[in-house]
N, C-alpha and C positions, 0 to 999 in steps of 0.2 A: 611854604611852610615845608622842613625835611621829614621825609619817613624815618623812621624807626626800624630799623631791620636788625637790630640787638635780641637777639634771642633773649625770652623770658624763661623762667625754672617752668618744666614741666611742656611747656612747648615742643618739643623733640618728642618725649614721650607720648606726647596727643599725635603725632603727628607719625613716629612709627607706629602705634595702636591702630591709627586710621589708615594704614599703608601695610598690613599685617606683618609685623616687623618689629622685636622687642627693642627694649634699649640696647641693649649690648649687641645688637646686630642680628641676631640666631630669628630662623624663622619659627613661628610657635609652632609646634608637633599641631599635626593634623589626622583626628579620630580616626583611626582603621573597622571599616565594618567587615566585623568575623562572620567566615560563613555559615549559615545553618547548621548546626552538628547532626550529624544522621546516624549515632552510638545510640541513641533511645528508640528507634525504630525495630532492631531485631526485636528486645525488652518488649517492647508492646505485640509483637507477633506472639514469642511465648506468653506473653500474658493470656490474648485470646484463644492460644490453646490448651492454658491450662483452663480457663474457663470450660470450653468444649467438654475437654475430659472429664471433669468435675460434674456437668451433668451430664455426660453420657452416662457416668458409672452410677448416678443417683436413679437415672433413666431402670436401668438393667437390673437394681437392688430394687425397685420399687415392682419393676415384675417380677421380679422373684420372689418377691416377699409376697406377692397376689395369689401365688399358685400355695402357698402353705396352706396345710386344715387342721382343722382341730381333730386330734383322734385320741383314742385312749389305747394306753402303756399300764403294762404290769408295775406296780410302786412294790411290791416284795416276787418273790418263788412262789408258784400254786402248785400244787399236783394234779392228781389226774382224779376227778372225781369230786374233787375241793370246788365247796359253794363260793360263788365269788361275792366277797361285801365289798361297800364303796371304797373302807383302807385299802384295799388288792388293789383299786383303780387311780391312776394319776393322768391329768389330761395336760399333754404334749402339743407341738406345732410344727409339723414338717410336712416336706415336699413330697407327693407323692405322686407316681403316675397315676392314670387313668384306670389301665390297668391290675393294680397292685388291690389285693381285697385288704382292708383295714374298717374298724368299727370307730363310727363319727362317735366326737365327744356326746352330743345330745343326743345317742343312743345310749347313756349310759343305765337309764332304768329299767331298757330289755336287757338287760346283762347281769345286772347285780340281782343275786339269787336263784342262778342259772348253775348248774356243776361244772366244771371245766371236762372235755373231750381229750384232751389232753396236757402233760404239764409244762409250765411255760417258764422260763428264768424271770426275773427283776429287770427290767428296761426294755423287755419284748415287746412288740405294738400286739397288740388284740386283735385276733381277725374271727371273723365267722366261723371258719372251720375249728376252732378250737376251744369255742361255747357250745355247749349240747352235751346231748348225753353222754355219760360215760363211756369211757373205753372201751368196748369189750374183744377180747381175742376172738379172730376168725377161728371156722371149725379144721382143730389137729394146731393150736394156738394156745398159748395158755400164759400168765405173768407170773414170773418167782419174784421175791422182793430177797433180797441182798443185804444183810448189814453189814456192810466197811468199816474200816477205820481208815485214816489217813496213811495212804501207802500202798493202802489196796486198790487207789482206781486214783486217776488223773483227776486231779479237782476240776478239769474244765470240763470234764464229760457231762451233758443237759442231755435229755429229753430227743428222740431223734437219733441220737450216733450209734453205730456200729460197732458193735465191742463183742469180744471172745470171754466168756468165761470162764476162769482156769480153775484147775483144782491143784492147789499147792498144799503139800505134805506136811502135818503137823509135825511139833518134837518127838522125839524117842516115845514110845507106850502112849502118846496120843493116839485119836483115833484116826484110822488113815483114809475117812471116807469109804465113796463108793465103790466097786470091783473094777479092778482095768490097772493094766499096765501103760507106761509112759505119760501118766498124768494126764486125768480125761480134759478135754476143754470143750466148751459149747457155744455156737455160734448167737449170737442174740441182740436185741434192739433195746436199746432203753427208750423205756416211757415214761420216765419221772424221775426227780432226785430231790429226798427231802431232807437235808440236814438236823440233825438234831439241837437243841436249843444249849448244849455244853460244847456244840464242835466237835466233840469226841469223836463222832461216830456219825453215818450217812447212809439210808432205808436209799436203796437204788433199784427199781423197779423194772425188773426187765422183762422182753415178749420172746420168747423161746418155743420150741415144739412141746408139747406134752410129753415125750418120754424125758427129754432133755429138764424140762420144769420138775420133776418128780424128784429125778437123779442131783438138781441141782438142791432142792427142798431138803433131801436128807444128809446133806453134807454138813458136819458143826460148822457152828460160827469161826470165823479167823483162818477159815481154811479154803476160801476162795476169793480171787481176785480180780479185778477185769482190765481187760487192755482194748483199748478205743483203734479201730483198724479205720482203714483208708474207705470212701464211701463206696470206690468201687473195688474190685477185687473179688477173689471167688472165699466163698467161705469155706 
């Protein structure tokens, strides 16, 4: 029996496949293993750092929030001797040191109905020293009220400010005020500021010597101005 060595269709292809070669004689491509990319490592580290920073910030905010206290502040301006009412006060949350004197929000019942010992502006924190008996000048001192118009006093003036009360001569034929040459100037300290509803005038209460208070009270309205002085300095 003779052996048929004639190639059958498809035999060479099958043989080629078994020997790792294509019909066209080229070796099939070998899959290359790509090395693991390390580009993601820096991003991973950055993400971890971001998480740490966020957690740290949250902890700091929480700690500071824990130091805040509910205290009383003035909802509007109050003057010396004015009796406090509930609408005069509002509750605020602030972070205060242990040495700062404030009035807690839970003490509102203890201060409502009491007079103010000093004048306090709206927004300022209420302190124990600002509530109590109305302010009384010490011996040799007196309090005078100045009715002033815009331009005769700095709008920033407030209780506690050191000022100079200045005599301003009036128009020709008008009263010239107390006798004296060179324009009298009286050193004083502001104890309260009350603005009229029409905002056209303001009453500024000042503490000064008894003799100066009498002179200031004798000056005609509109002939006085005040100048705010430095906290330090000679009067």
